[in-house]
C-alpha positions in Angstrom: 14.2 -13.8 34.7 17.4 -12.7 33.1 17.0 -8.9 32.4 14.6 -6.3 33.7 13.9 -3.4 31.3 12.3 -0.1 32.3 11.0 2.5 29.7 12.4 5.8 30.9 10.6 8.0 28.4 12.0 10.0 25.5 12.6 6.7 23.6 15.1 5.5 26.2 15.2 2.2 28.2 17.3 1.1 31.1 18.2 -2.7 31.0 19.5 -4.4 34.2 21.2 -7.8 34.0 19.8 -9.3 37.2 22.6 -11.7 38.0 25.4 -9.1 37.8 23.6 -5.8 38.2 25.2 -4.5 35.0 23.2 -1.8 33.3 22.8 -0.8 29.7 20.8 2.2 28.5 19.3 2.2 25.0 18.1 5.1 22.8 16.2 5.2 19.5 18.7 6.2 16.8 18.8 9.7 15.5 17.4 8.5 12.1 14.3 7.2 14.0 13.3 10.0 16.3 15.8 9.3 19.0 18.7 11.0 20.7 21.3 8.3 19.7 23.1 8.9 23.0 23.3 5.1 23.7 23.2 1.9 21.8 19.9 1.4 19.9 18.2 -2.0 20.3 19.3 -3.0 16.8 22.9 -1.9 17.7 22.7 -4.4 20.5 21.7 -7.2 18.1 24.7 -6.5 15.9 26.9 -6.2 19.0 25.6 -9.4 20.4 26.5 -11.2 17.2 30.1 -10.0 17.2 30.5 -10.6 21.0 29.1 -14.1 20.6 31.4 -14.8 17.8 34.5 -13.7 19.8 33.3 -15.5 22.9 32.7 -18.9 21.1 35.9 -18.6 19.3 37.6 -17.8 22.6 36.1 -21.0 24.1 37.4 -23.1 21.3 40.7 -21.3 21.3 41.2 -22.2 25.0 40.5 -25.8 24.2 43.2 -25.6 21.4 45.7 -23.7 23.8 45.5 -20.6 21.6 45.3 -17.1 23.2 43.0 -14.8 21.3 43.4 -11.9 23.8 43.5 -8.6 21.9 41.3 -9.8 19.1 38.9 -7.0 18.0 35.7 -6.9 15.9 34.5 -3.9 13.9 30.7 -4.0 13.5 28.6 -2.3 11.0 24.8 -2.6 11.0 22.9 -1.9 7.9 19.2 -1.2 8.2 16.5 -1.6 5.5 13.7 0.9 5.2 10.6 -1.0 4.2 10.1 -2.6 6.6 12.6 -1.0 8.9 14.8 -3.9 10.1 18.4 -5.1 10.2 19.3 -6.1 6.6 23.0 -6.9 7.1 25.6 -7.1 9.8 29.2 -6.7 8.7 31.9 -7.8 11.1 35.6 -7.6 10.5 37.6 -9.5 13.0 41.2 -8.4 13.6 43.5 -10.9 15.2 46.8 -10.1 17.0 49.9 -11.7 15.6 49.3 -15.4 15.9 51.3 -18.4 14.7 48.4 -20.6 13.6 48.2 -23.4 11.1 45.6 -23.1 8.4 43.6 -25.9 10.0 43.4 -24.0 13.3 42.1 -20.9 11.5 39.4 -22.9 9.6 38.2 -24.5 12.9 37.9 -21.1 14.6 36.1 -19.6 11.6 33.6 -22.4 11.5 32.9 -21.9 15.2 32.3 -18.2 14.6 29.5 -19.0 12.1 27.8 -21.4 14.5 27.6 -19.2 17.6 24.2 -19.2 19.4 23.4 -15.6 18.3 24.2 -16.3 14.7 21.9 -19.3 14.8 19.1 -17.2 16.5 19.1 -14.2 14.1 16.7 -14.5 11.1 18.2 -16.0 8.0 17.0 -12.9 6.2 19.7 -10.9 7.9 23.0 -11.2 6.0 26.0 -12.0 8.2 29.1 -10.8 6.5 32.1 -11.9 8.6 35.6 -11.2 7.5 38.6 -12.7 9.3 41.8 -10.7 9.2 44.5 -13.0 10.4 
């Protein structure tokens, strides 16, 4: 088992990562009867995609002796209404000042699009990733 989740009531869950003990609370969003005081489950999907992209790029960057420390991602999740689901995830990745060759940028961008989360999300969900070098 990886995570244990308890429904706390009032459309809130507590999720415990068993290996580390880290906790995440979720709430239903305010536009779907929730309090919106924590990440919603669909926020976590969008967040997981961006985090996975940065992590896999970081792994490849280490292999290439490139330091991506300070790289940030802005994430926007766009829901559809009928049925209610994630329709699009927009991610803008902002890199610190890096002296990279074009080939290195292409390699890192390709890695981003093949991260495990990207490959796990339905192809019906648009992944709009912008790289700001």
